[in-house]
VEXVOLO-819444 format. One record per residue: residue in one letter; x negated, y negated, z of N, C-alpha, C in turn. Coordinates in pm, whole numbers, plus 50000, padded with zeros to 5 digits. Example, Ala and Ser with C-alpha at 12.3 -4.5 7.8 and 13.67 -1.06 7.14 Angstrom:
REM residues 2
A486815056950780487705045050780486805033050780S487155022550708486335010650714487104999750787
//
This chain:
REM residues 318
M067602735609170066482734509096066082720109097T064862718909114064232705809124063942701708970S063862688308922063542684708781062732672308799R061432675708737060742665308715060072667708524L060272656908470059932659008328058422660108310P058212671308274056582673808249056022666308110E055042666508135054232660508023054422665007901G054692658907796054882663707667056412668407639A057162669207734058542674307720059392664307628P059982671907532060372661807424061712653507467S062602659407580063602652107626064032657707753W064882649907824065642657907956066492666707933R067232664307827068542673407778067792687307745G066662686407642065932698807599065172707107721W064722700107814063872706307910064842713108018I065762704708055066822708708154067622720508102A067962721007975068832733107901068082744507928D066892743507906065852755407932065682761808056H065822753908172065392757108309066722756108381A068022751708333069062750008430069672761408507L069522772108431070172785208492068902794908538C067622791608568066622800308592066662800508767E066032810108810065992811608947065272800509032P065622795609131064852785709192063322789009228P062582779209228061202781409239060602785709359A061352781509464060982784509594061332796709659L060642807409614060832822909669059892825509761D060312833109860059252840509945058892853009897G058062861009960057312872009898058312883709873E059572882009936060542893109893061542887309798G061312874409734062362868209627063422862709672R063472860509847064602851409888064062836809865F065232829009877065152813209857064272808510010D063252800509964062442796510084062652780910105R063492777410206063812764010214062752757410233A061602758110326060732751410356059812749610236A059312758310161058652758310030059622747309933W061062749909939061632738709847061412724709895L061682723910008061402709110072060062704910014A059032713810019057532707009995057402702009841E058402709409770058272707409614059072695409574L060222690009673060892678109636060292665709626G058952662509668058572651509682058312641709554T058252651409439058062644909318059142646309237A060422651109275061552651609198062512639609184D062652639709060063512627609015065262631809025A065552644808995066642650308987066762661109044L067892667609101067982681809148069322686209107V069202697709055070292707608995070602719609105C071482718309192071682727309292072912735809281L073002747309355074012758209343075042754609474L076012760509476076992757409611076512760109713G075532773109714074852776609843073642770609902D073302760009794072132751409862072662737209937R071992738710051072392727410148071642714810127V072312707210083071672691810024072062682810155D071272679110230071532673610361070642660710391A070432657210497069542644510509068142650510516E067862662510544066472666710561066122665810402V066892671710315066572674210161066312659310132L067152650310144067002636410096065832629610133A065272632010274064222624210312063092632610254A063312644110218061892649410150061942646710011A062552637809932062662634409809062862619709784P061932611109813061932599509828061962591309675R061662601509555062082595209408063582601609361L064162608309455065522614609388066412603509339R067242606409226067892596109192069302601109164V069382617409135070512620909123070692636709188V071892643009218071982655209254073042662609181A072982671609085073912674209003074472687909061N075622688709140076082702309203076722713409099Y076262722809076076812733408975077872739309050A078822731509074080082735109139081182723909125V082422727209136083202715309154083592712109291G083432721009388083482718209512081982712009576Y081992702609657080762698909684080412697709847D081202708509932080942704610057079192709310112N078612715010028077232718010050076262704810053V076942692009999076092680909967076662670310068D075802664210138076142652310221076332640710145V077322637610081077612626409984077342614210035A077902610510156077572600310236076112595010237A075252605810284073802604110297073162601310162A073722607510089073042605209945073352591409895T074572587709904074992575209853074312563409939A074182564110056073502555510137071992553310108R071402562010041070162561809980070062561209850G071172556409776071272552809613071052565909535V071362577409591071452589309517072732592409454V072862594909328074282597209251074372612409297V075592617609316076112629709325077012631409222A077002641709138077962647109030078232661509063N079522664709012079942679209024080262682208896T081172695208891081452701208748082972703708755P083812692508763085392694508752085872695908615D087112703408606087812703708486087262719708402V086152718608375085872730208296086052744308353L086102746908485086332758008552087602762008602T088812750808578089972751108621090652763808564E090872767308436091332777408372090932791108429A089602791608420088932803808456089402808408605T089152798108684089462798308828091072803608861A091632798008767093302800908786093772815008741D093042819008654093142830408589092642844508685F091332838308761090792849708847091932849708988T092402839009003093332839009138094492848609099W094882850009005096202855508939095502871408941A094282874708895093842887608932093902891809059L093382883809130093392889509287094812890609336L095672880309295097262882009335097582893809299L097652897109168098172909609088097562920009163A096302923309188095882933009246096212936409379C096402925809467097042925609592098512931509587A099252924009514100842928209524100842945009507R100122949809386100302962509318099172972809399R098472967909477097702975709545096612981709476L096092973609372095102980209279094012986209322G093412978809432092132984109455092092997209543E093402997809617093653011509691093773023309566G094543020409484094553030609391093483034609319E092683025209264091493028309199090343037809309R090313031409394089513040209516089903054509539L091313055809526091913070309552091423076509423V091583072809306091173079409188089683084109179R088863073309210087383075209206086853085809320D087693086609425087173093409537087703106709501G088593109409415088993123509387090353126109454A090703116209544091953121509626093323120109558W093353113109443094793116009396095033129409352H096183132409384096513147409351098103146609265G098143133509221099163134609118100573124709159W101533122409067102293109809086103293114409213T103663106009288104713107609392105603097509397P106873095309441107503083009447107283074009549T106363078209659106343066909755104743061809754L103893066909641102533064809646102193048309629L101373042009728101123029809710102143019609671L103163019109721104323010609692103782996709712G104002986509612103742973809636104802964409646A104402950309601105572940309595105832936709481E106962934209453107312927509310107282912009339L106692905709216106732889109215107842882209154A108482887709085110042882009036110912879409170G111372866009173111872861809266111462857409396A109932860409405109082856909529108862841209535T108262835909633107842823909649106422821609661L105792813709562104232810909572103942797909642G103362799009757102912788509844101492783309782I101182774109752099932766709701099652754909799V098372758209865097572747909958096652740609865G096882727909824096302719809737096432720409607L097242710109565097662709709429096952699109347G095722702109333094792696509239094922705309087R093822701309025093782708208902094002724208900I092972730508986093292745108975094402748609055G095162743009158096362745409224097472746309102R097502734809026098412731108932098602740908815A097172746608783097042756708667097622770308726V097402774108854097902785208926099432783308910A100022775508939101622770508944101982773808809R101432766808707101912769408575102112784008529R101252791508584101272807008539102282814708626A102842809108731103662814408808105382817908721A105612804508655106542807608565106732821508515A105622824408444105962839008369106122849508453F105942848808570106342857708657107482857408753G108362847708708109752843508782109502839508931M108482832408981108282830209113108732816409120A109112811309220109402798909289108182793309346V107902780909311106462777709370106732764309471I106022765309564106052752609680104622749809692A104272738709733103102731309772103102725409875A101652723009951101482715810044100102710010034D099622700510133098492694010147098342692610306T096912691010331096802686310461096942669910498R096892663510359096962649310362098462643310337G099532652510357100992650710339101502658510271V102932657210221103802663910142103602657909982P103062666509900102892663809764104012659209701A104252651409599105382648309525105902661509423D107072665109416107182673909298106932671309179V106572682709122105832681108986105952692108921D106502692308770106462705008685107032716008764G108232716908828108802727808875108182731509011V107282723709077106542727009209107052717509305R107772723309405108382715009513107502711609631G107312698509644106282694809780107002701309910C106272702109997106762708710139105752704910230T106062708510364104822705210449104182720510487L102972719310556102032733610571103182740710627D103912736210759104422744910845105712752510747E106452744410650107612752510590106782762010474L105502760210450104872768010359104512780110431W104042779010513103502793210600104702801510653A105832795110654107052803310698107942808410570R107472803010458108562805410350107912813910242A106582811210233105952817210134105622833010137D105612840210017105542854110014103932856109967V103292846509907102092843509856101612833009886I100452831109969099792817310004098372820809894S098262808509824097022807609762096392794609805L094752793209836094412782009906093742776709773H093732764309746093162756209643092682742609675C092362743409817091752729709864090552727609889P089932716609898088342715509946088012720310067L086802721710118086562723410271086222712010301T087022707610429086922692510462087102697810635P086832687710724086982688010865088582692510893A089412688610796090902690510822091172704810770T090612710610660090762723910621089912735610668R089062732310728087962741710804089112749810921G088942761910882089872773810979091392769910957L091702764610851093212761310826094282772310833I093722783310799094372796410830093702802510964D094412804311073093762807811201094902816311236A094782822711349095522832411421096952826611438A097002812211476098372805411487099042806611338T098242799611241098742802411122099312813811058L098442824811090099002836311061100112843311131G100142838411247101512843611327102812836111262R102542826011190103692816811135104302823910998M103472831910956103572836610797104762849310809R105352852110693106502858410685105562874510707P106152882910741105872898910765105452903710629G104482907110582104092912910442103622901710341A103352889010400102692879610301101652881610260I100792877710143099662879510090098952866510078V097722868810118096752856010136095632857210027I095702845009931094522845209844093572833909854N092432836609849091532822709855090462823409765T090482814409653089572810809551088752798009584A088982793809707088572780309728087232780609807R087272779809930086052778910008086362790710123G085432797510168085582808010279086102801510416G085342789210421085492781810547087022780210598C087832778210495089162776610506089972785210598I089352799810611090022807710699089172812710799D089822815810915089172821811024089012835910976E087982842110954087852852910906088352865911006A087722864311116088122873411214089512874811240A090362861811248091822864011267092502870311145L091952865611023092492873410912092482889410913A091172892210951090872907110997091642913411067D092212906711198092862910511300094482914711251A094802903511165096172905211094096362915811021L095292918210908095262929610792095292942410874H094452944610978094352956111052095582959111134A096422950511173097612950011254098742953911180G098472951011015099672955610928100822943610909R100222932610990101342920810958101342914410814L100362915810742100112908210611100252919610501G100872915010406100812923810255099632928210209G098482917410218097402921010188096672908010163A095262906810134094672896810114093612897309991G093572887409914092522888609784091552874709817L090232877709846089292869109869088222869509787D087712857509712086732857309634085592847309702V085942841509835084882833309888084832836310019F083902833810087083432839610230082942827410304A083022828810447082472816710501080992814610550A080172826410530079042825910523078272835610412E078342832910305078302840910170076842842010184P076112853710133076852867010085077242873110215A077142869810332077472877710455079152876610437I079912890110488081222892410489081502896710644H082472891710704082802898010819083102910510826P082582920910913082492934810914083922939210908R084832934110982086182938310991086942937410864L086632926310792087182923910637086822935210554L085852941910578085032953410490085882965610495T086702967510613087132980410636088582972410671A089252962910644090642961610640091562964210534P092762970710566093462976010461094072964410360R094482969710250095222961010139094302949210105T093172949310095092372938210084091532939009951I091372931409886090422929509765089362921009788L088142923909771086972914909815086002913109685A086102900709636085262896609514083872887409543P082912888609499081352883509511081572868709432H082492859309452082652847509434082632843409281L083442852109203083672851909045084612842909000G085252834009090086212825309023086092821008870S084942810708878084512806508736083542813908663A083302827808681082452836108597082912841908486T083162832108391083032836308264081862828208197T081512833708069080262827208007080602814407965R081702811607892081952797607841081942786207957T082722792808077082932782508189081392779808254R080862790208275079392788408323078412780208236V078412779708099077542771808029078262758808030A079692756108047080152743708036079832735408163M079482742808289079062736708405077832732308393A076892741308328075472736508328075462724108236E075982721908101076282710808033076662699508118L077632699908198077842689008278076782684608377C076062692808412074712690408521073952685008439I073752686908301072842682808225072872670508187S074192668408152074812653508108074572645008220A074862648508351074802638708477073292636108480V072622643208497071232640108501070612630308408R070902633508265070502625008145071182611008191D072272610808226073072597808243072372590108322V072172594608448071722586408566069932582608548L069362593208491067912588608444067672578408328A068842576208277068742568008148069522553608199G069992554108326070652540808378072132539608362R072782552108337074282551208293074832559008427E076262555008433077012563708548077532575008484P077222587408534077942602708488079572599808501A080092607308407081472606008413081912614708531N081272624108587081732630008692080982629908824Q080892614008857080432611108976081242615009087V080502619409189081332621309345081112610109415R082532604509451082152593509553082832594409681V082092587509767082222588309925083962588309941R084402597010024085802598410046086172587310162A087322580310119087672570610212088172575210355
//
């Protein structure tokens, strides 16, 4: 969303609050986002509130010479070239903290649905193919005593780990930048150990060059037979073709995916993969969380345009 204060508007906060969740104005004749039209509109924009699917790169920044702030309506900001924005003096902000609990809850929804084969069971009932209880129907995995492996022990990763105690799971965690410190009952380990030991692997890492394709054919080959893979981070962290191959071959116990590499497109073999739960990027999708995310974007725009540093500013990684 581009933002330029209209004549007579009472305040940035009021105007942005009225417009922050509306559809982008740059739409083609079929209602699809038109990047060329969007770029043409950016010349007079002082602020940009963007969604995680909006690519804010050097081309966008060059088209917006007045731009002072990019407020990304997401905690992840792999869609924004932060270094290029910083070089032009444009502040980048995101929406941390407020979506932690909602995303952790949804991670567990996917985990439980995979472990107990809920998706398959629901389809069986809806298709009229359930003919009554039998002892071996859709046998799943128990979580008590199993090991949860978390990749990325940030805010959301820690929130997911806290919930594991209620299910009697041991928790280990790894990171591409090294072995995390042991904290709150979570034992730090290497990625190699995590692949080999975890019964459930849940991704909570940002999408970076180090994490792109982190789970690939080689990684999948090192996992325990019957392991479950959960991803509520970014789709690009998984080689979707390799994951689909592993699922079709029966090497995994399941996969719960809320994010995909080329959203909204999904690898066709994932659509037909067994023991797979696919969700349309719902991790933070509660009313309270989405409103709080909008408020953070509003606050960031207001602060920058008033000459203040926003609390949730994103800085160039060292």
